[in-house]
N, C-alpha and C positions, 0 to 999 in steps of 0.2 A: 592673906594676900592683900596688899594695898591696891585698891582699884577705884578709879573714878570714871564713870561712864560719860560718853559724850552725848547721851540722849537728853534732849530738852523736854522734860515732862510737862505736858500742858496743864496739869492740875497740881503744879508745885506750889510753894509757899506764897501766901498772899502779900502783895505789895500794898502798903497802906495808902489809902486815898482819903484825904481830909474831907470833912463835911458830910460823909455818907458812910454807913456801915456796908460791909460786903454783902452781896446778895445771898439769900438762903438757897443752898444748892447741894446736890450730891453728884459725884462723878465716879465712874468705874472705868478703868483703863487697862488695856493690855499693850505692852511694848515689846518690840523685838529688834535687836541689833545684830548685824552680821558683817564682819569686816576684819581683815588682817589676821585671820585664824581665830578670832574671838566671836563667840555667840553669847548673847545675853537676852533673857526674856523673863517676863513675870507680870503680875498684876499690880495695880495700885488703886487705892480707894481714898476718897476725900469727902467729908461732910462738913458743911457750914450751917450754923443755926443761930438765929438771934434769940436771946433769952430775955431781952427787954428792948425798949426803944434805943437804949444807949450801949448795950453790950452784945457782942457776937462772939461765938466760940467755934473752933474748928478742930477736927481730928483727921489724921491721915495715916495710911499704912502702905508700904511699898516693899516689893520683893524683887531682887535680882537673882536669877539662876545663871551662873557664869560657867562656861566651858571654854577653856583657853588652850590653843595651840599656836599662840602668836610667835613671831620670829624671836622675841626675847626668850620665851619659854623653850622653844625647840633648840635654841643655840646652847643653853647651859643647863636645861632641866627637862622634865617630861610633862606631857599634857596633864592638866588638872581640871577639876570641877569643884565648885563651891556655891554657897548661897549667902546672899547679903539681905538682911531685913532692916527696914527703917520705919520708925513711927514718929509722929509729931503731934503736938498740941499747940493751939494758939488762941489768944484772946484779943479782941479789938474793943476799945472803949471810946465812945463818941461824946464829946462835950462841945456843943455849939459847932464851931468850924474847926475844931481840933480833934484829931484821932490819935490815940495811943495804942500801940500794938506790941504784944509780947508773944514770942514763939519759942518752943523748945523741941528739939528733935534728937533721937538716938539712932545711930546706925551701928549694926553689929554683924560681923562675920567671924570666921574661925581664927583669924589672926589680926583683926583690926577692929577697934571699937572707937566710936566718935560721939561725943555729946556736944551739942551746939545750942547756944542761947542767942536770940535776936531781939533787939529792942528798937522801936521806931516811933517817931512823933511827926505828924504831918499837920500843916496849918494852911487853911484857905485864906487868901487876902484878896482885896480888890473885887469883892462880890463874886468870888469863886473863879476869877480869870487867872489867878496865879496860885499855885500850890508849892509850898516849900516843905521838904522832907529831910529829917536828920535821923541817922540810924547808927547802931552799934551792935557788933556781933562778937561773941566770945566762944571759942572752941577748945575742947580738951580731948586729945586722941591718945589711945594706948595701942602700941604696935608690938606684936609678937611674931614668932617665926615657927613655922611647922617643922617638927623634928628637932627643935632646940629649946628645951624647957627653961634654959637659963637666960636666953635672950629677952630683953625688955627695952622698949623705947617709948618716950612720951613726946607729945607735941602740944604746944600752947599756941592758939591763934587769936588774933584780935583784928577786927575789921571796923573801919570808921567810914560812914557814908553820908553824902549830902547831895541833894538834888532839887531842881526847880522845874516845874512844868508850867508852860505859859500858853494861854489861848491868844494867838496873835491876830487872827481874823475869824470871821464866821466859819471858815473852812480849814484853817491851818492851826495845828497844834504842834508845839515843839517842847522838847525836854533836854535838860543838861544834867548829867549825873557824874559824881566823882566818888572814888572808893580808894582807901589806903588800907593795906593789909600788912600785918607784922606776924611772921611765923618764927617760932623758936623751938628747937629740940631735934629729934631724929627725923630729918626731912627726906632721906633717901629710902630706897627699897632694899630690905635685907636679902632679897633673892637676886637682885640684878648685879651683873658683873661688867667690868670693863676689860677690853683686850689690849695687849701690848705685844710688841715685836719680841719674839723669842726664837732664835735660830736652833735651839735645842729641841724644839717641838716639831713633829712631822708636819703640822699645819703651818708652821712659821710664826705662830703667835700663841701666847698663853693668856690665862684669865685670872683676875683677882677681883675682890669685892670693891664696889664703888664707894667713894667717900665724898660726902657733900658738906658744905658749910652748915653750921647749926642755927643760923639765922637767915631770914629772907625778908626783905622789905619791898613791897610792890605798890604801884600806883596805877590807876586806870581812870580815864575820862571818856565819856560817851555822849554823843549828841544824836537825837532822833527827831524826825519830823513826820507828820502824817497830814495829808491834804485830801479833803473830801471833794470828789468830783460831782458835777451837777446831775449825773445820771446814776446816783446811788452808789457809785464805786468809790474807792479810795486808793491812793498810792502812798507808799511809805519808804523811808530810807534812813540809814544810820551809819555812823562811823564811831569806832572805839579804838583808843590808843592805850596800850599797856606797856609799862616799863618796870624793871626791877633791878636790884643791886647785884644780881647774878650776871648782868650784861644782856638780858633779853629785852628786845623791843618788838612789839607785835602790833599789827594793824588788822582790823576787821571792818569790812564794808558789806552792807546788805541793802537790797532794794526789793520792794514787794508791791503786790497789786491784789486788791480784794474786790470781787464782783458778785453781788447778789444776782440770783437768777430766779425769775418768777417770784413766788412768795415764800418758798421754803428751802431753796438751795443757796449755798454760799461757796464760792470758789476762792481759794487763797493760794497765790503763787509768789514765791520768793526765790532770790538767788543770793548766796553768801560767798565771800572770798576772804581768806585769812592767810597771813604770812608773818613769819618771825625769823629773826636771826638766832644764832646759837649762843648758849651760855658761855661765859669766859672759861670755864673749866671742862667744857665738853670736848671730846674727841672720839672719832670712830676707832682710831688706832693710836695708842700712845707709843712713844719710841722705846720704852723699857718699863719694867715693873717699878712701881712707886715713883713715877716720873714727876708727879706734882703732889702738893699737899691735898688738893681736892681734885677728884677725877670722877667724871660721869659719862655714861654711854647710853643714857635713856634717849630714845629717838625724839621724845617730846621736848628735849633740851637742845636739839639740833636745829639747823636751818631748814625750814620746810614750808610748804604751802598746802592749803586745803581749800577746796571749792566745790560747789555743787548746788543743785536746785532743790526746792521744797514745793510740794503741791499738797494742798489740803482740800477736802470736800466735806461739807456739813449739810445735813438734811434735818429740818425741823418737822418731826413727825407728830408732835403734840403741841398745840398752842391754844389753851383754853383761857378765855377772859372771864370777867365776872368778879364776884366777891372773893372767890378762892382761885386766883389765876394759877395756871400750871403750864409749864413749857418744858419740852425735852428735845434734845438734838442727838443725832448719831453722827459721829465724826471719824474720818479716816485721813491720816496724815502720812505722807511718804517723803523721805529725804534720801538723797544720794550724794555721797561725798567722795572725792578723789584726794588722796594724800600723796604728795610727792616730796621726797627727801633729797636735799642737796649734799649731805655729808653723813649719811648713815647707809652702810653697805650691807647687802644680803650675803652673809658669810657662807650660806649654803650654795651660792653660785660659784662658778669657776673663775679663775684668774689669779695672778700673783697677789700676795698679801697687800692689802691696801688699794687694790684696783678691782675688787669684786663689783658686780653690778649694784648700782644705787637702788635703794628700796622704794617701792611705791605699792599702794593697794587702794581698792575701792571698798566703801562701806555703805550699807543700806540700813535705814531706820524706818520701822513701821510703828505707828501709834493708832490704835483703834479704841475709842472711848465713847461712852454714853453720858450725857449731862442732863440733869433734871433740876429745874428751878421751881421752887414751891413757896 
């Protein structure tokens, strides 16, 4: 099953920062997602260690246990359970004000395998007030299908990234990032189907496999700002625009506030809003079978909005200074999202064909993790 979760893992891959190596640390996380008939949970581990003054290495391991009775599954198939595992290795090399980063990850489940290589170079200029980053990512995915030993699909992915981070004032930091992605191969889901009007069926519609283009080119630009307030707090905000040659335009806006409390507590509050229009070849109901060369009914290709708050609480339970400093935090993050679809209908509801209730659902994400800096 091809699955990409919406969980933002706090201990995900390191973004290179020029002029300094990543901190030595270890993280252990448990994550849980529940929404739209899908439950996902599992552990994640990350360790970073400097092996010299110029070289840092990292290793990570991540598990998703997935149980799905989503609307897509219940419409054309039966509930399923599976497990996805992912491991990764990374190296950062520091030379004066330049950082070179290399990372490789492998993700594996019973019908999908993905290998990803990421390269990045970051350079500090103007005494560290400006950081410029360039990056490249390459992915190779193998797609299979349960119950069909003959089926096989491949995907090649290429990502090109550029970014600049600028210290504008003593309290204001801003960044601008751009990413271009080119995907080629089997880009749809071998299990998902589209529906079309069929008066010969008792339901009034029939089903057939979806068909996607074999290429996709997308571009995204994001701007972020963080302002430190005089009473130790900070406010942040960001905007991201995404567009692709499938006809999707998407907008993401978020705003956040971080407030330390006493010496050991940290409160993190954010709110996020996302909206997109539908892909050119998407339809909830096609007029007849084989109505177009390309047809998709994935709700993630439809016109929809999602929005919701994030709240995080961190407690520093260990903070030892001296020749061998040691610090550790316990963290709990909670997110709640509402998804509202403008042209994807719940076919389990009542009503004439094409007028069933529009689909919506709520999702909750929990992340509990312990971080140790050594």
